[in-house]
ZABAGU-841702 format. One record per residue: residue number from 1; chain; x, y, z of N, C-alpha, C in turn. Coordinates in pm, 1 decimal. Each point is the difference from the previous one (the first is absolute). Layout:
BEGIN
<site><seq>NUM</seq><mol>A</mol><n_xx>X</n_xx><n_yy>Y</n_yy><n_zz>Z</n_zz><ca_xx>X</ca_xx><ca_yy>Y</ca_yy><ca_zz>Z</ca_zz><c_xx>X</c_xx><c_yy>Y</c_yy><c_zz>Z</c_zz></site>
...
END
This chain:
BEGIN
<site><seq>1</seq><mol>A</mol><n_xx>-11645.8</n_xx><n_yy>5229.8</n_yy><n_zz>-7379.5</n_zz><ca_xx>133.1</ca_xx><ca_yy>56.1</ca_yy><ca_zz>12.2</ca_zz><c_xx>20.6</c_xx><c_yy>64.7</c_yy><c_zz>137.3</c_zz></site>
<site><seq>2</seq><mol>A</mol><n_xx>-105.7</n_xx><n_yy>65.2</n_yy><n_zz>50.3</n_zz><ca_xx>12.3</ca_xx><ca_yy>63.1</ca_yy><ca_zz>131.7</ca_zz><c_xx>21.7</c_xx><c_yy>-103.7</c_yy><c_zz>108.5</c_zz></site>
<site><seq>3</seq><mol>A</mol><n_xx>-65.2</n_xx><n_yy>-115.2</n_yy><n_zz>-14.6</n_zz><ca_xx>17.3</ca_xx><ca_yy>-106.9</ca_yy><ca_zz>98.1</ca_zz><c_xx>144.3</c_xx><c_yy>-48.6</c_yy><c_zz>2.7</c_zz></site>
<site><seq>4</seq><mol>A</mol><n_xx>61.7</n_xx><n_yy>-10.7</n_yy><n_zz>-117.2</n_zz><ca_xx>138.9</ca_xx><ca_yy>-44.1</ca_yy><ca_zz>-7.8</ca_zz><c_xx>91.7</c_xx><c_yy>98.8</c_yy><c_zz>70.6</c_zz></site>
<site><seq>5</seq><mol>A</mol><n_xx>-20.2</n_xx><n_yy>127.9</n_yy><n_zz>-24.5</n_zz><ca_xx>84.5</ca_xx><ca_yy>102.5</ca_yy><ca_zz>62.1</ca_zz><c_xx>-20.0</c_xx><c_yy>1.1</c_yy><c_zz>151.2</c_zz></site>
<site><seq>6</seq><mol>A</mol><n_xx>-124.0</n_xx><n_yy>-14.6</n_yy><n_zz>44.1</n_zz><ca_xx>-28.5</ca_xx><ca_yy>-3.0</ca_yy><ca_zz>143.7</ca_zz><c_xx>65.8</c_xx><c_yy>-120.1</c_yy><c_zz>65.9</c_zz></site>
<site><seq>7</seq><mol>A</mol><n_xx>-13.7</n_xx><n_yy>-117.9</n_yy><n_zz>-62.0</n_zz><ca_xx>59.7</ca_xx><ca_yy>-120.9</ca_yy><ca_zz>55.8</ca_zz><c_xx>152.3</c_xx><c_yy>10.7</c_yy><c_zz>-0.3</c_zz></site>
<site><seq>8</seq><mol>A</mol><n_xx>57.9</n_xx><n_yy>56.9</n_yy><n_zz>-105.6</n_zz><ca_xx>144.9</ca_xx><ca_yy>18.8</ca_yy><ca_zz>-6.5</ca_zz><c_xx>47.0</c_xx><c_yy>94.1</c_yy><c_zz>110.5</c_zz></site>
<site><seq>9</seq><mol>A</mol><n_xx>-71.5</n_xx><n_yy>110.3</n_yy><n_zz>19.4</n_zz><ca_xx>36.8</ca_xx><ca_yy>95.4</ca_yy><ca_zz>105.0</ca_zz><c_xx>-11.5</c_xx><c_yy>-63.5</c_yy><c_zz>138.1</c_zz></site>
<site><seq>10</seq><mol>A</mol><n_xx>-107.3</n_xx><n_yy>-75.6</n_yy><n_zz>22.5</n_zz><ca_xx>-16.9</ca_xx><ca_yy>-68.7</ca_yy><ca_zz>128.3</ca_zz><c_xx>112.0</c_xx><c_yy>-100.8</c_yy><c_zz>23.5</c_zz></site>
<site><seq>11</seq><mol>A</mol><n_xx>37.6</n_xx><n_yy>-71.1</n_yy><n_zz>-104.6</n_zz><ca_xx>107.7</ca_xx><ca_yy>-98.7</ca_yy><ca_zz>12.0</ca_zz><c_xx>133.4</c_xx><c_yy>66.3</c_yy><c_zz>31.2</c_zz></site>
<site><seq>12</seq><mol>A</mol><n_xx>27.7</n_xx><n_yy>111.8</n_yy><n_zz>-65.3</n_zz><ca_xx>126.1</ca_xx><ca_yy>71.6</ca_yy><ca_zz>24.5</ca_zz><c_xx>6.4</c_xx><c_yy>55.1</c_yy><c_zz>141.6</c_zz></site>
<site><seq>13</seq><mol>A</mol><n_xx>-108.9</n_xx><n_yy>57.3</n_yy><n_zz>46.8</n_zz><ca_xx>-3.0</ca_xx><ca_yy>55.7</ca_yy><ca_zz>135.6</ca_zz><c_xx>12.9</c_xx><c_yy>-111.6</c_yy><c_zz>103.3</c_zz></site>
<site><seq>14</seq><mol>A</mol><n_xx>-69.6</n_xx><n_yy>-110.3</n_yy><n_zz>-21.1</n_zz><ca_xx>8.8</ca_xx><ca_yy>-113.4</ca_yy><ca_zz>91.6</ca_zz><c_xx>141.0</c_xx><c_yy>-58.3</c_yy><c_zz>2.2</c_zz></site>
<site><seq>15</seq><mol>A</mol><n_xx>61.6</n_xx><n_yy>-11.8</n_yy><n_zz>-116.3</n_zz><ca_xx>136.8</ca_xx><ca_yy>-51.5</ca_yy><ca_zz>-7.6</ca_zz><c_xx>96.2</c_xx><c_yy>92.9</c_yy><c_zz>73.2</c_zz></site>
<site><seq>16</seq><mol>A</mol><n_xx>-15.8</n_xx><n_yy>130.9</n_yy><n_zz>-19.7</n_zz><ca_xx>86.6</ca_xx><ca_yy>96.2</ca_yy><ca_zz>70.1</ca_zz><c_xx>-19.0</c_xx><c_yy>-12.1</c_yy><c_zz>151.0</c_zz></site>
<site><seq>17</seq><mol>A</mol><n_xx>-124.1</n_xx><n_yy>-16.8</n_yy><n_zz>45.2</n_zz><ca_xx>-28.5</ca_xx><ca_yy>-12.3</ca_yy><ca_zz>142.3</ca_zz><c_xx>68.4</c_xx><c_yy>-123.3</c_yy><c_zz>57.7</c_zz></site>
<site><seq>18</seq><mol>A</mol><n_xx>-6.5</n_xx><n_yy>-111.0</n_yy><n_zz>-71.3</n_zz><ca_xx>62.7</ca_xx><ca_yy>-124.3</ca_yy><ca_zz>45.8</ca_zz><c_xx>152.1</c_xx><c_yy>13.7</c_yy><c_zz>2.7</c_zz></site>
<site><seq>19</seq><mol>A</mol><n_xx>55.9</n_xx><n_yy>68.5</n_yy><n_zz>-97.4</n_zz><ca_xx>146.0</ca_xx><ca_yy>19.3</ca_yy><ca_zz>-4.5</ca_zz><c_xx>46.2</c_xx><c_yy>85.5</c_yy><c_zz>117.7</c_zz></site>
<site><seq>20</seq><mol>A</mol><n_xx>-72.5</n_xx><n_yy>107.7</n_yy><n_zz>30.2</n_zz><ca_xx>37.2</ca_xx><ca_yy>84.6</ca_yy><ca_zz>114.9</ca_zz><c_xx>-14.4</c_xx><c_yy>-78.6</c_yy><c_zz>129.9</c_zz></site>
<site><seq>21</seq><mol>A</mol><n_xx>-107.3</n_xx><n_yy>-75.7</n_yy><n_zz>12.8</n_zz><ca_xx>-17.0</ca_xx><ca_yy>-83.3</ca_yy><ca_zz>119.3</ca_zz><c_xx>111.2</c_xx><c_yy>-102.8</c_yy><c_zz>9.9</c_zz></site>
<site><seq>22</seq><mol>A</mol><n_xx>40.1</n_xx><n_yy>-56.7</n_yy><n_zz>-112.9</n_zz><ca_xx>111.9</ca_xx><ca_yy>-93.8</ca_yy><ca_zz>-1.2</ca_zz><c_xx>129.0</c_xx><c_yy>64.1</c_yy><c_zz>47.6</c_zz></site>
<site><seq>23</seq><mol>A</mol><n_xx>21.2</n_xx><n_yy>125.4</n_yy><n_zz>-39.5</n_zz><ca_xx>120.4</ca_xx><ca_yy>69.2</ca_yy><ca_zz>46.5</ca_zz><c_xx>-4.8</c_xx><c_yy>21.1</c_yy><c_zz>151.3</c_zz></site>
<site><seq>24</seq><mol>A</mol><n_xx>-114.6</n_xx><n_yy>36.4</n_yy><n_zz>50.6</n_zz><ca_xx>-13.2</ca_xx><ca_yy>20.6</ca_yy><ca_zz>144.9</ca_zz><c_xx>29.2</c_xx><c_yy>-130.0</c_yy><c_zz>74.2</c_zz></site>
<site><seq>25</seq><mol>A</mol><n_xx>-59.9</n_xx><n_yy>-108.3</n_yy><n_zz>-45.6</n_zz><ca_xx>23.0</ca_xx><ca_yy>-129.3</ca_yy><ca_zz>65.6</ca_zz><c_xx>145.2</c_xx><c_yy>-45.2</c_yy><c_zz>-16.0</c_zz></site>
<site><seq>26</seq><mol>A</mol><n_xx>58.5</n_xx><n_yy>25.1</n_yy><n_zz>-115.9</n_zz><ca_xx>139.8</ca_xx><ca_yy>-38.3</ca_yy><ca_zz>-23.4</ca_zz><c_xx>94.7</c_xx><c_yy>80.6</c_yy><c_zz>89.0</c_zz></site>
<site><seq>27</seq><mol>A</mol><n_xx>-38.0</n_xx><n_yy>124.3</n_yy><n_zz>31.1</n_zz><ca_xx>86.7</ca_xx><ca_yy>82.3</ca_yy><ca_zz>84.7</ca_zz><c_xx>10.3</c_xx><c_yy>-56.2</c_yy><c_zz>141.6</c_zz></site>
<site><seq>28</seq><mol>A</mol><n_xx>-96.7</n_xx><n_yy>-80.5</n_yy><n_zz>42.3</n_zz><ca_xx>7.5</ca_xx><ca_yy>-63.4</ca_yy><ca_zz>131.1</ca_zz><c_xx>99.1</c_xx><c_yy>-115.2</c_yy><c_zz>-1.3</c_zz></site>
<site><seq>29</seq><mol>A</mol><n_xx>11.7</n_xx><n_yy>-66.9</n_yy><n_zz>-114.1</n_zz><ca_xx>87.4</ca_xx><ca_yy>-116.2</ca_yy><ca_zz>-12.8</ca_zz><c_xx>140.6</c_xx><c_yy>41.2</c_yy><c_zz>-41.5</c_zz></site>
<site><seq>30</seq><mol>A</mol><n_xx>8.6</n_xx><n_yy>92.9</n_yy><n_zz>-93.9</n_zz><ca_xx>127.9</ca_xx><ca_yy>44.0</ca_yy><ca_zz>-57.7</ca_zz><c_xx>2.8</c_xx><c_yy>152.3</c_yy><c_zz>-3.1</c_zz></site>
<site><seq>31</seq><mol>A</mol><n_xx>26.4</n_xx><n_yy>65.4</n_yy><n_zz>113.9</n_zz><ca_xx>-9.5</ca_xx><ca_yy>146.2</ca_yy><ca_zz>6.4</ca_zz><c_xx>97.4</c_xx><c_yy>74.5</c_yy><c_zz>-92.1</c_zz></site>
<site><seq>32</seq><mol>A</mol><n_xx>108.9</n_xx><n_yy>-62.6</n_yy><n_zz>-37.8</n_zz><ca_xx>97.7</ca_xx><ca_yy>65.9</ca_yy><ca_zz>-87.8</ca_zz><c_xx>-25.5</c_xx><c_yy>-29.1</c_yy><c_zz>-147.0</c_zz></site>
<site><seq>33</seq><mol>A</mol><n_xx>-100.7</n_xx><n_yy>-82.1</n_yy><n_zz>-29.0</n_zz><ca_xx>-35.5</ca_xx><ca_yy>-39.2</ca_yy><ca_zz>-137.1</ca_zz><c_xx>121.6</c_xx><c_yy>-55.9</c_yy><c_zz>-73.6</c_zz></site>
<site><seq>34</seq><mol>A</mol><n_xx>66.1</n_xx><n_yy>-97.4</n_yy><n_zz>62.3</n_zz><ca_xx>119.2</ca_xx><ca_yy>-62.1</ca_yy><ca_zz>-58.0</ca_zz><c_xx>-34.5</c_xx><c_yy>-120.5</c_yy><c_zz>-86.6</c_zz></site>
<site><seq>35</seq><mol>A</mol><n_xx>-113.0</n_xx><n_yy>-63.5</n_yy><n_zz>23.6</n_zz><ca_xx>-40.1</ca_xx><ca_yy>-116.2</ca_yy><ca_zz>-78.8</ca_zz><c_xx>-57.8</c_xx><c_yy>46.3</c_yy><c_zz>-132.8</c_zz></site>
<site><seq>36</seq><mol>A</mol><n_xx>3.3</n_xx><n_yy>-86.6</n_yy><n_zz>-101.9</n_zz><ca_xx>-49.3</ca_xx><ca_yy>40.9</ca_yy><ca_zz>-132.9</ca_zz><c_xx>-146.0</c_xx><c_yy>46.5</c_yy><c_zz>-0.7</c_zz></site>
<site><seq>37</seq><mol>A</mol><n_xx>-87.9</n_xx><n_yy>-69.5</n_yy><n_zz>73.7</n_zz><ca_xx>-139.7</ca_xx><ca_yy>42.3</ca_yy><ca_zz>4.1</ca_zz><c_xx>-13.1</c_xx><c_yy>137.0</c_yy><c_zz>65.3</c_zz></site>
<site><seq>38</seq><mol>A</mol><n_xx>75.1</n_xx><n_yy>22.3</n_yy><n_zz>108.0</n_zz><ca_xx>-2.3</ca_xx><ca_yy>129.7</ca_yy><ca_zz>66.6</ca_zz><c_xx>50.6</c_xx><c_yy>110.6</c_yy><c_zz>-89.9</c_zz></site>
<site><seq>39</seq><mol>A</mol><n_xx>106.4</n_xx><n_yy>-26.0</n_yy><n_zz>-73.5</n_zz><ca_xx>53.4</ca_xx><ca_yy>99.7</ca_yy><ca_zz>-93.1</ca_zz><c_xx>-100.5</c_xx><c_yy>30.2</c_yy><c_zz>-110.2</c_zz></site>
<site><seq>40</seq><mol>A</mol><n_xx>-67.4</n_xx><n_yy>-103.8</n_yy><n_zz>-49.2</n_zz><ca_xx>-99.7</ca_xx><ca_yy>18.8</ca_yy><ca_zz>-104.5</ca_zz><c_xx>-115.7</c_xx><c_yy>86.3</c_yy><c_zz>50.3</c_zz></site>
<site><seq>41</seq><mol>A</mol><n_xx>-52.8</n_xx><n_yy>-32.3</n_yy><n_zz>117.8</n_zz><ca_xx>-110.2</ca_xx><ca_yy>77.9</ca_yy><ca_zz>56.5</ca_zz><c_xx>43.5</c_xx><c_yy>143.0</c_yy><c_zz>30.8</c_zz></site>
<site><seq>42</seq><mol>A</mol><n_xx>123.3</n_xx><n_yy>15.6</n_yy><n_zz>48.0</n_zz><ca_xx>52.7</ca_xx><ca_yy>133.5</ca_yy><ca_zz>29.0</ca_zz><c_xx>7.2</c_xx><c_yy>82.7</c_yy><c_zz>-127.9</c_zz></site>
<site><seq>43</seq><mol>A</mol><n_xx>51.7</n_xx><n_yy>-58.9</n_yy><n_zz>-107.1</n_zz><ca_xx>15.3</ca_xx><ca_yy>75.1</ca_yy><ca_zz>-125.1</ca_zz><c_xx>-135.4</c_xx><c_yy>35.1</c_yy><c_zz>-61.6</c_zz></site>
<site><seq>44</seq><mol>A</mol><n_xx>-101.5</n_xx><n_yy>-81.4</n_yy><n_zz>22.0</n_zz><ca_xx>-132.9</ca_xx><ca_yy>30.5</ca_yy><ca_zz>-53.0</ca_zz><c_xx>-71.8</c_xx><c_yy>108.6</c_yy><c_zz>79.6</c_zz></site>
<site><seq>45</seq><mol>A</mol><n_xx>17.6</n_xx><n_yy>0.7</n_yy><n_zz>130.3</n_zz><ca_xx>-79.2</ca_xx><ca_yy>88.8</ca_yy><ca_zz>85.1</ca_zz><c_xx>69.9</c_xx><c_yy>130.1</c_yy><c_zz>38.6</c_zz></site>
<site><seq>46</seq><mol>A</mol><n_xx>129.9</n_xx><n_yy>2.2</n_yy><n_zz>-0.4</n_zz><ca_xx>71.7</ca_xx><ca_yy>119.0</ca_yy><ca_zz>46.8</ca_zz><c_xx>-32.0</c_xx><c_yy>126.2</c_yy><c_zz>-80.0</c_zz></site>
<site><seq>47</seq><mol>A</mol><n_xx>-17.1</n_xx><n_yy>-6.1</n_yy><n_zz>-133.3</n_zz><ca_xx>-35.8</ca_xx><ca_yy>122.8</ca_yy><ca_zz>-72.3</ca_zz><c_xx>-133.3</c_xx><c_yy>61.0</c_yy><c_zz>45.0</c_zz></site>
<site><seq>48</seq><mol>A</mol><n_xx>-88.8</n_xx><n_yy>-79.5</n_yy><n_zz>56.6</n_zz><ca_xx>-128.0</ca_xx><ca_yy>51.5</ca_yy><ca_zz>47.3</ca_zz><c_xx>6.2</c_xx><c_yy>40.2</c_yy><c_zz>147.5</c_zz></site>
<site><seq>49</seq><mol>A</mol><n_xx>84.6</n_xx><n_yy>-67.6</n_yy><n_zz>77.0</n_zz><ca_xx>7.8</ca_xx><ca_yy>27.7</ca_yy><ca_zz>143.4</ca_zz><c_xx>90.8</c_xx><c_yy>118.6</c_yy><c_zz>32.2</c_zz></site>
<site><seq>50</seq><mol>A</mol><n_xx>104.0</n_xx><n_yy>21.0</n_yy><n_zz>-77.7</n_zz><ca_xx>95.3</ca_xx><ca_yy>107.8</ca_yy><ca_zz>29.2</ca_zz><c_xx>-65.9</c_xx><c_yy>138.0</c_yy><c_zz>0.9</c_zz></site>
<site><seq>51</seq><mol>A</mol><n_xx>-83.5</n_xx><n_yy>35.5</n_yy><n_zz>-98.6</n_zz><ca_xx>-64.7</ca_xx><ca_yy>132.2</ca_yy><ca_zz>6.9</ca_zz><c_xx>-93.0</c_xx><c_yy>15.3</c_yy><c_zz>119.9</c_zz></site>
<site><seq>52</seq><mol>A</mol><n_xx>-69.3</n_xx><n_yy>-107.9</n_yy><n_zz>35.4</n_zz><ca_xx>-88.1</ca_xx><ca_yy>5.4</ca_yy><ca_zz>117.4</ca_zz><c_xx>84.1</c_xx><c_yy>18.5</c_yy><c_zz>125.5</c_zz></site>
<site><seq>53</seq><mol>A</mol><n_xx>111.8</n_xx><n_yy>-70.2</n_yy><n_zz>8.1</n_zz><ca_xx>89.8</ca_xx><ca_yy>8.9</ca_yy><ca_zz>114.8</ca_zz><c_xx>56.3</c_xx><c_yy>141.5</c_yy><c_zz>13.9</c_zz></site>
<site><seq>54</seq><mol>A</mol><n_xx>25.1</n_xx><n_yy>66.8</n_yy><n_zz>-111.9</n_zz><ca_xx>52.7</ca_xx><ca_yy>136.6</ca_yy><ca_zz>4.3</ca_zz><c_xx>-103.7</c_xx><c_yy>99.7</c_yy><c_zz>50.1</c_zz></site>
<site><seq>55</seq><mol>A</mol><n_xx>-128.5</n_xx><n_yy>-28.6</n_yy><n_zz>-22.5</n_zz><ca_xx>-106.4</ca_xx><ca_yy>90.6</ca_yy><ca_zz>43.1</ca_zz><c_xx>-36.2</c_xx><c_yy>-21.1</c_yy><c_zz>146.5</c_zz></site>
<site><seq>56</seq><mol>A</mol><n_xx>-2.1</n_xx><n_yy>-126.2</n_yy><n_zz>43.4</n_zz><ca_xx>-38.2</ca_xx><ca_yy>-31.4</ca_yy><ca_zz>138.0</ca_zz><c_xx>105.3</c_xx><c_yy>48.7</c_yy><c_zz>99.3</c_zz></site>
<site><seq>57</seq><mol>A</mol><n_xx>-43.3</n_xx><n_yy>46.4</n_yy><n_zz>116.3</n_zz><ca_xx>96.9</ca_xx><ca_yy>35.3</ca_yy><ca_zz>103.4</ca_zz><c_xx>66.0</c_xx><c_yy>-126.0</c_yy><c_zz>57.2</c_zz></site>
<site><seq>58</seq><mol>A</mol><n_xx>119.0</n_xx><n_yy>14.2</n_yy><n_zz>52.3</n_zz><ca_xx>72.0</ca_xx><ca_yy>-112.1</ca_yy><ca_zz>60.0</ca_zz><c_xx>-77.1</c_xx><c_yy>-50.7</c_yy><c_zz>122.1</c_zz></site>
<site><seq>59</seq><mol>A</mol><n_xx>-9.5</n_xx><n_yy>-131.2</n_yy><n_zz>10.1</n_zz><ca_xx>-70.6</ca_xx><ca_yy>-62.7</ca_yy><ca_zz>112.4</ca_zz><c_xx>93.8</c_xx><c_yy>-95.9</c_yy><c_zz>71.5</c_zz></site>
<site><seq>60</seq><mol>A</mol><n_xx>119.9</n_xx><n_yy>46.8</n_yy><n_zz>27.4</n_zz><ca_xx>96.5</ca_xx><ca_yy>-86.2</ca_yy><ca_zz>66.7</ca_zz><c_xx>46.4</c_xx><c_yy>-109.8</c_yy><c_zz>-92.6</c_zz></site>
<site><seq>61</seq><mol>A</mol><n_xx>-4.9</n_xx><n_yy>-122.1</n_yy><n_zz>48.4</n_zz><ca_xx>46.6</ca_xx><ca_yy>-111.7</ca_yy><ca_zz>-81.1</ca_zz><c_xx>-112.1</c_xx><c_yy>-62.5</c_yy><c_zz>-84.2</c_zz></site>
<site><seq>62</seq><mol>A</mol><n_xx>-119.1</n_xx><n_yy>55.4</n_yy><n_zz>7.4</n_zz><ca_xx>-113.4</ca_xx><ca_yy>-54.5</ca_yy><ca_zz>-74.6</ca_zz><c_xx>-13.0</c_xx><c_yy>69.3</c_yy><c_zz>-134.8</c_zz></site>
<site><seq>63</seq><mol>A</mol><n_xx>-29.7</n_xx><n_yy>-79.0</n_yy><n_zz>-102.7</n_zz><ca_xx>-21.4</ca_xx><ca_yy>51.2</ca_yy><ca_zz>-134.3</ca_zz><c_xx>-146.5</c_xx><c_yy>-22.5</c_yy><c_zz>-35.3</c_zz></site>
<site><seq>64</seq><mol>A</mol><n_xx>-75.0</n_xx><n_yy>108.3</n_yy><n_zz>-5.8</n_zz><ca_xx>-142.4</ca_xx><ca_yy>-9.9</ca_yy><ca_zz>-27.3</ca_zz><c_xx>-33.1</c_xx><c_yy>15.2</c_yy><c_zz>-147.8</c_zz></site>
<site><seq>65</seq><mol>A</mol><n_xx>100.4</n_xx><n_yy>14.3</n_yy><n_zz>-85.5</n_zz><ca_xx>-27.1</ca_xx><ca_yy>18.6</ca_yy><ca_zz>-142.4</ca_zz><c_xx>-70.8</c_xx><c_yy>-120.6</c_yy><c_zz>-62.8</c_zz></site>
<site><seq>66</seq><mol>A</mol><n_xx>34.3</n_xx><n_yy>-125.7</n_yy><n_zz>34.8</n_zz><ca_xx>-77.7</ca_xx><ca_yy>-110.6</ca_yy><ca_zz>-56.9</ca_zz><c_xx>-147.2</c_xx><c_yy>2.7</c_yy><c_zz>42.1</c_zz></site>
<site><seq>67</seq><mol>A</mol><n_xx>-25.7</n_xx><n_yy>41.7</n_yy><n_zz>123.7</n_zz><ca_xx>-137.5</ca_xx><ca_yy>9.0</ca_yy><ca_zz>47.0</ca_zz><c_xx>-77.5</c_xx><c_yy>103.9</c_yy><c_zz>-79.8</c_zz></site>
<site><seq>68</seq><mol>A</mol><n_xx>61.9</n_xx><n_yy>114.3</n_yy><n_zz>-24.6</n_zz><ca_xx>-64.8</ca_xx><ca_yy>104.9</ca_yy><ca_zz>-78.2</ca_zz><c_xx>-27.2</c_xx><c_yy>-49.3</c_yy><c_zz>-141.7</c_zz></site>
<site><seq>69</seq><mol>A</mol><n_xx>97.7</n_xx><n_yy>-68.2</n_yy><n_zz>-59.5</n_zz><ca_xx>-17.9</ca_xx><ca_yy>-52.6</ca_yy><ca_zz>-135.7</ca_zz><c_xx>-107.7</c_xx><c_yy>-108.1</c_yy><c_zz>-3.3</c_zz></site>
<site><seq>70</seq><mol>A</mol><n_xx>-3.6</n_xx><n_yy>-87.8</n_yy><n_zz>99.3</n_zz><ca_xx>-103.3</ca_xx><ca_yy>-103.2</ca_yy><ca_zz>4.8</ca_zz><c_xx>-139.2</c_xx><c_yy>60.8</c_yy><c_zz>15.3</c_zz></site>
<site><seq>71</seq><mol>A</mol><n_xx>-12.1</n_xx><n_yy>103.6</n_yy><n_zz>80.8</n_zz><ca_xx>-129.4</ca_xx><ca_yy>67.2</ca_yy><ca_zz>15.6</ca_zz><c_xx>-40.2</c_xx><c_yy>66.9</c_yy><c_zz>-131.4</c_zz></site>
<site><seq>72</seq><mol>A</mol><n_xx>95.9</n_xx><n_yy>65.9</n_yy><n_zz>-65.5</n_zz><ca_xx>-29.0</ca_xx><ca_yy>62.5</ca_yy><ca_zz>-129.0</ca_zz><c_xx>-41.3</c_xx><c_yy>-101.1</c_yy><c_zz>-105.0</c_zz></site>
<site><seq>73</seq><mol>A</mol><n_xx>70.5</n_xx><n_yy>-111.9</n_yy><n_zz>-6.0</n_zz><ca_xx>-36.5</ca_xx><ca_yy>-104.9</ca_yy><ca_zz>-95.4</ca_zz><c_xx>-135.0</c_xx><c_yy>-61.6</c_yy><c_zz>35.2</c_zz></site>
<site><seq>74</seq><mol>A</mol><n_xx>-28.5</n_xx><n_yy>-13.0</n_yy><n_zz>129.1</n_zz><ca_xx>-130.0</ca_xx><ca_yy>-51.5</ca_yy><ca_zz>42.3</ca_zz><c_xx>-113.4</c_xx><c_yy>92.3</c_yy><c_zz>-41.8</c_zz></site>
<site><seq>75</seq><mol>A</mol><n_xx>22.3</n_xx><n_yy>131.0</n_yy><n_zz>14.3</n_zz><ca_xx>-101.3</ca_xx><ca_yy>95.6</ca_yy><ca_zz>-45.0</ca_zz><c_xx>-17.7</c_xx><c_yy>-6.5</c_yy><c_zz>-151.1</c_zz></site>
<site><seq>76</seq><mol>A</mol><n_xx>110.3</n_xx><n_yy>-11.4</n_yy><n_zz>-72.0</n_zz><ca_xx>-6.5</ca_xx><ca_yy>-12.0</ca_yy><ca_zz>-145.6</ca_zz><c_xx>-72.2</c_xx><c_yy>-128.5</c_yy><c_zz>-40.8</c_zz></site>
<site><seq>77</seq><mol>A</mol><n_xx>22.1</n_xx><n_yy>-106.0</n_yy><n_zz>76.9</n_zz><ca_xx>-67.8</ca_xx><ca_yy>-126.2</ca_yy><ca_zz>-25.2</ca_zz><c_xx>-151.3</c_xx><c_yy>16.5</c_yy><c_zz>15.6</c_zz></site>
<site><seq>78</seq><mol>A</mol><n_xx>-40.3</n_xx><n_yy>71.2</n_yy><n_zz>104.4</n_zz><ca_xx>-142.3</ca_xx><ca_yy>22.5</ca_yy><ca_zz>23.0</ca_zz><c_xx>-61.3</c_xx><c_yy>85.3</c_yy><c_zz>-109.6</c_zz></site>
<site><seq>79</seq><mol>A</mol><n_xx>73.8</n_xx><n_yy>99.1</n_yy><n_zz>-47.4</n_zz><ca_xx>-50.2</ca_xx><ca_yy>85.6</ca_yy><ca_zz>-107.1</ca_zz><c_xx>-19.2</c_xx><c_yy>-80.4</c_yy><c_zz>-127.8</c_zz></site>
<site><seq>80</seq><mol>A</mol><n_xx>92.6</n_xx><n_yy>-91.6</n_yy><n_zz>-29.2</n_zz><ca_xx>-13.1</ca_xx><ca_yy>-78.4</ca_yy><ca_zz>-123.0</ca_zz><c_xx>-118.1</c_xx><c_yy>-95.2</c_yy><c_zz>4.9</c_zz></site>
<site><seq>81</seq><mol>A</mol><n_xx>-46.1</n_xx><n_yy>-36.0</n_yy><n_zz>117.6</n_zz><ca_xx>-117.6</ca_xx><ca_yy>-88.1</ca_yy><ca_zz>8.9</ca_zz><c_xx>-126.0</c_xx><c_yy>71.2</c_yy><c_zz>-45.9</c_zz></site>
<site><seq>82</seq><mol>A</mol><n_xx>-0.6</n_xx><n_yy>134.3</n_yy><n_zz>7.0</n_zz><ca_xx>-118.2</ca_xx><ca_yy>75.8</ca_yy><ca_zz>-39.0</ca_zz><c_xx>3.8</c_xx><c_yy>42.3</c_yy><c_zz>-146.2</c_zz></site>
<site><seq>83</seq><mol>A</mol><n_xx>104.5</n_xx><n_yy>-37.2</n_yy><n_zz>-73.2</n_zz><ca_xx>7.2</ca_xx><ca_yy>35.8</ca_yy><ca_zz>-142.8</ca_zz><c_xx>-82.4</c_xx><c_yy>-94.5</c_yy><c_zz>-84.6</c_zz></site>
END
């Protein structure tokens, strides 16, 4: 049972990481998120990125919240490997 929970947690964290990375890559192609895929990725990731964005200081036109979330998910991914 523990193996199932560990694998499920690893899968969820990996999926979240890929979705955030997809949003970052999509922002280069469709910065306004007007296409359906962009809107979908925006709606999935914005609830997690908005609080991070509110905590981080303004960095001009750069948004570092996806980077912070990707690093956090990467650390969580590493922790789940040791479970």
